[in-house]
Structure formats: C-alpha cells, structure tokens
TORKOL-4160 file (C-alpha; in steps of 0.2 Angstrom, whole numbers, padded with zeros to 4 digits, m for minus):
103
<pt num="1" X="0000" Y="0000" Z="0000"/>
<pt num="2" X="0006" Y="0017" Z="m0004"/>
<pt num="3" X="m0002" Y="0030" Z="0006"/>
<pt num="4" X="m0002" Y="0039" Z="0022"/>
<pt num="5" X="m0020" Y="0036" Z="0025"/>
<pt num="6" X="m0029" Y="0048" Z="0037"/>
<pt num="7" X="m0012" Y="0054" Z="0043"/>
<pt num="8" X="m0010" Y="0064" Z="0026"/>
<pt num="9" X="m0023" Y="0078" Z="0031"/>
<pt num="10" X="m0017" Y="0079" Z="0049"/>
<pt num="11" X="0001" Y="0082" Z="0042"/>
<pt num="12" X="m0004" Y="0094" Z="0029"/>
<pt num="13" X="0002" Y="0084" Z="0013"/>
<pt num="14" X="m0006" Y="0085" Z="m0003"/>
<pt num="15" X="m0013" Y="0070" Z="m0012"/>
<pt num="16" X="0002" Y="0070" Z="m0024"/>
<pt num="17" X="0014" Y="0070" Z="m0010"/>
<pt num="18" X="0005" Y="0056" Z="m0001"/>
<pt num="19" X="0010" Y="0045" Z="m0017"/>
<pt num="20" X="0029" Y="0047" Z="m0013"/>
<pt num="21" X="0026" Y="0037" Z="0004"/>
<pt num="22" X="0026" Y="0018" Z="0005"/>
<pt num="23" X="0019" Y="0008" Z="0020"/>
<pt num="24" X="0020" Y="m0010" Z="0026"/>
<pt num="25" X="0005" Y="m0020" Z="0035"/>
<pt num="26" X="0010" Y="m0033" Z="0046"/>
<pt num="27" X="m0002" Y="m0045" Z="0056"/>
<pt num="28" X="0005" Y="m0050" Z="0074"/>
<pt num="29" X="m0003" Y="m0065" Z="0081"/>
<pt num="30" X="0000" Y="m0068" Z="0100"/>
<pt num="31" X="m0005" Y="m0085" Z="0108"/>
<pt num="32" X="m0001" Y="m0090" Z="0127"/>
<pt num="33" X="m0003" Y="m0108" Z="0130"/>
<pt num="34" X="m0003" Y="m0115" Z="0148"/>
<pt num="35" X="m0002" Y="m0133" Z="0152"/>
<pt num="36" X="m0018" Y="m0142" Z="0159"/>
<pt num="37" X="m0007" Y="m0150" Z="0171"/>
<pt num="38" X="m0002" Y="m0134" Z="0179"/>
<pt num="39" X="m0019" Y="m0126" Z="0178"/>
<pt num="40" X="m0021" Y="m0127" Z="0197"/>
<pt num="41" X="m0004" Y="m0119" Z="0200"/>
<pt num="42" X="m0006" Y="m0106" Z="0214"/>
<pt num="43" X="0004" Y="m0094" Z="0203"/>
<pt num="44" X="m0006" Y="m0097" Z="0189"/>
<pt num="45" X="m0017" Y="m0081" Z="0190"/>
<pt num="46" X="m0001" Y="m0071" Z="0190"/>
<pt num="47" X="0005" Y="m0079" Z="0174"/>
<pt num="48" X="m0011" Y="m0075" Z="0166"/>
<pt num="49" X="m0011" Y="m0057" Z="0171"/>
<pt num="50" X="0007" Y="m0055" Z="0165"/>
<pt num="51" X="0003" Y="m0062" Z="0148"/>
<pt num="52" X="m0012" Y="m0050" Z="0147"/>
<pt num="53" X="m0001" Y="m0035" Z="0152"/>
<pt num="54" X="0011" Y="m0040" Z="0138"/>
<pt num="55" X="m0004" Y="m0041" Z="0124"/>
<pt num="56" X="m0010" Y="m0025" Z="0131"/>
<pt num="57" X="0007" Y="m0016" Z="0129"/>
<pt num="58" X="0010" Y="m0023" Z="0111"/>
<pt num="59" X="m0008" Y="m0017" Z="0107"/>
<pt num="60" X="m0005" Y="0000" Z="0113"/>
<pt num="61" X="0012" Y="0002" Z="0104"/>
<pt num="62" X="0007" Y="m0007" Z="0088"/>
<pt num="63" X="m0012" Y="m0007" Z="0084"/>
<pt num="64" X="m0016" Y="0006" Z="0071"/>
<pt num="65" X="m0033" Y="0009" Z="0077"/>
<pt num="66" X="m0027" Y="0013" Z="0094"/>
<pt num="67" X="m0013" Y="0024" Z="0087"/>
<pt num="68" X="m0025" Y="0033" Z="0075"/>
<pt num="69" X="m0037" Y="0036" Z="0089"/>
<pt num="70" X="m0024" Y="0044" Z="0099"/>
<pt num="71" X="m0016" Y="0055" Z="0085"/>
<pt num="72" X="m0034" Y="0061" Z="0080"/>
<pt num="73" X="m0039" Y="0066" Z="0099"/>
<pt num="74" X="m0022" Y="0075" Z="0100"/>
<pt num="75" X="m0026" Y="0083" Z="0084"/>
<pt num="76" X="m0043" Y="0088" Z="0089"/>
<pt num="77" X="m0038" Y="0094" Z="0107"/>
<pt num="78" X="m0024" Y="0105" Z="0098"/>
<pt num="79" X="m0036" Y="0112" Z="0086"/>
<pt num="80" X="m0049" Y="0117" Z="0101"/>
<pt num="81" X="m0036" Y="0123" Z="0111"/>
<pt num="82" X="m0032" Y="0135" Z="0097"/>
<pt num="83" X="m0049" Y="0140" Z="0094"/>
<pt num="84" X="m0053" Y="0143" Z="0112"/>
<pt num="85" X="m0036" Y="0153" Z="0117"/>
<pt num="86" X="m0033" Y="0162" Z="0101"/>
<pt num="87" X="m0015" Y="0155" Z="0101"/>
<pt num="88" X="m0010" Y="0145" Z="0087"/>
<pt num="89" X="0001" Y="0131" Z="0093"/>
<pt num="90" X="0016" Y="0127" Z="0082"/>
<pt num="91" X="0013" Y="0112" Z="0071"/>
<pt num="92" X="0028" Y="0099" Z="0073"/>
<pt num="93" X="0037" Y="0094" Z="0057"/>
<pt num="94" X="0032" Y="0078" Z="0048"/>
<pt num="95" X="0041" Y="0065" Z="0057"/>
<pt num="96" X="0040" Y="0055" Z="0040"/>
<pt num="97" X="0050" Y="0057" Z="0023"/>
<pt num="98" X="0046" Y="0048" Z="0008"/>
<pt num="99" X="0057" Y="0035" Z="0003"/>
<pt num="100" X="0072" Y="0038" Z="m0009"/>
<pt num="101" X="0068" Y="0031" Z="m0025"/>
<pt num="102" X="0084" Y="0025" Z="m0035"/>
<pt num="103" X="0083" Y="0021" Z="m0053"/>
C-alpha cells in the first residue's frame, strides 16, 4: 500500500505528496498456552495477568486503530485549544519522509 491514509490530512500533505510514501502492513498473532497439568498452580493467575499485560502493551504500541485514535484526539484537542485560546500552537514538523527512489 502506498499512502499515509488519514495521517496525510493531519500532516498537511497533498494527494500528490501522499504517493511518495510507502507503508507496510503486518499482522501480529500472539498466543499464550498453559499446560492443563499446571492449571491449578497457585501462581497461574499471576502468569495469566502477566501475559495479558504483554498483549495490552503490544496492542497499545502497535495497533493502528489505537494509534490513529490517539493521534486524532490529540489533533482535535490542539485545534480546539487554538480556537478557544486564539493562540496557534506550532505544528510539529512531519516525522515521515518519502522513501528515496533510486533508478
């Protein structure tokens, strides 16, 4: 896929500039398996909680839906703050740059 998606508008890029970016999509599948023989182990709730925390941390850091939601909320908050205060907050420079194309 070659696109910034919804980030294009937030970052102020045109449709033509959007075509200069490339992105990759990955699917991460996380599975935790516990032995039935140890299901009654007194530490099993701790192990299950630990695995849940790992999954939550990975989801928070890698899930595009979570990242987009946070980015959108931050953008809308900044715009509302500008509207209410009349002070324009500086837009941070784009953190992405087009991939260099070599012939």
